[in-house]
C-alpha positions as CSV (number, residue, x, y, z in Angstrom):
1,V,19.0,90.7,105.1
2,L,17.9,91.2,101.6
3,G,14.2,91.7,102.2
4,N,11.7,91.3,99.4
5,I,12.8,92.3,95.9
6,D,10.2,92.5,93.2
7,L,11.5,92.6,89.7
8,V,9.2,93.7,86.9
9,N,10.0,93.4,83.2
10,L,9.2,96.7,81.5
11,F,8.5,97.0,77.9
12,T,8.0,100.6,76.6
13,A,5.7,101.8,73.9
14,T,7.0,102.6,70.5
15,A,9.2,105.6,70.5
16,E,9.3,105.8,74.3
17,T,12.7,105.6,75.9
18,A,13.3,103.8,79.2
19,D,14.0,107.2,80.8
20,Q,10.7,108.6,79.6
21,Y,8.9,105.6,81.0
22,I,10.6,105.9,84.3
23,E,9.8,109.6,84.6
24,K,6.1,109.1,83.6
25,T,5.7,106.3,86.1
26,A,7.4,108.2,88.9
27,I,5.0,111.1,88.3
28,K,1.9,108.9,87.9
29,R,2.5,106.6,90.9
30,K,4.3,108.9,93.4
31,K,1.3,109.3,95.7
32,D,0.4,105.6,96.0
33,S,3.7,103.7,95.5
34,Y,7.2,103.5,96.8
35,I,9.4,103.8,93.7
36,R,13.1,103.2,93.7
37,V,15.1,103.8,90.5
38,A,18.4,102.1,89.8
39,T,20.4,104.4,87.6
40,S,23.8,106.0,87.5
41,D,22.6,108.7,85.0
42,M,22.8,112.0,87.0
43,V,20.2,113.8,85.0
44,E,17.7,110.9,85.5
45,R,18.6,110.7,89.2
46,M,17.7,114.4,89.6
47,I,14.4,114.1,87.7
48,V,13.1,111.1,89.6
49,L,14.3,112.5,93.0
50,S,12.2,115.6,92.2
51,Q,9.2,113.4,91.7
52,G,9.6,111.7,95.1
53,A,11.2,108.5,94.1
54,T,14.4,107.2,95.8
55,I,17.5,106.2,93.9
56,M,20.3,103.7,94.0
57,T,23.2,103.3,91.7
58,A,23.2,100.6,89.1
59,D,26.3,99.1,90.7
60,N,24.5,98.9,94.1
61,F,21.5,97.3,92.4
62,R,23.8,94.7,90.7
63,G,25.2,93.9,94.1
64,I,21.8,93.3,95.6
65,I,20.9,91.0,92.7
66,E,24.2,89.1,93.0
67,A,23.7,88.6,96.7
68,A,20.1,87.4,96.2
69,E,21.4,84.9,93.6
70,K,24.0,83.7,96.0
71,E,21.5,83.2,98.8
72,I,19.2,81.3,96.4
73,R,22.0,79.0,95.3
74,E,22.9,78.3,98.9
75,R,19.4,77.5,99.9
76,L,19.0,75.1,97.0
């Protein structure tokens, strides 16, 4: 069972790295949202964990997306 997967395209502000955006968002939304970050970067994993987010590896996330794509193709 894949459950619901919401994908959001993120565009960062000028001179803001993706890591900075992830960290800022984890801090800002930790009280009102469930945040899961897909990254294999150990430093980033430790930072977002300390802000209350959960983590998954990039490889695991890829597997979820591939399984969802397969399920969609089979249903079509």
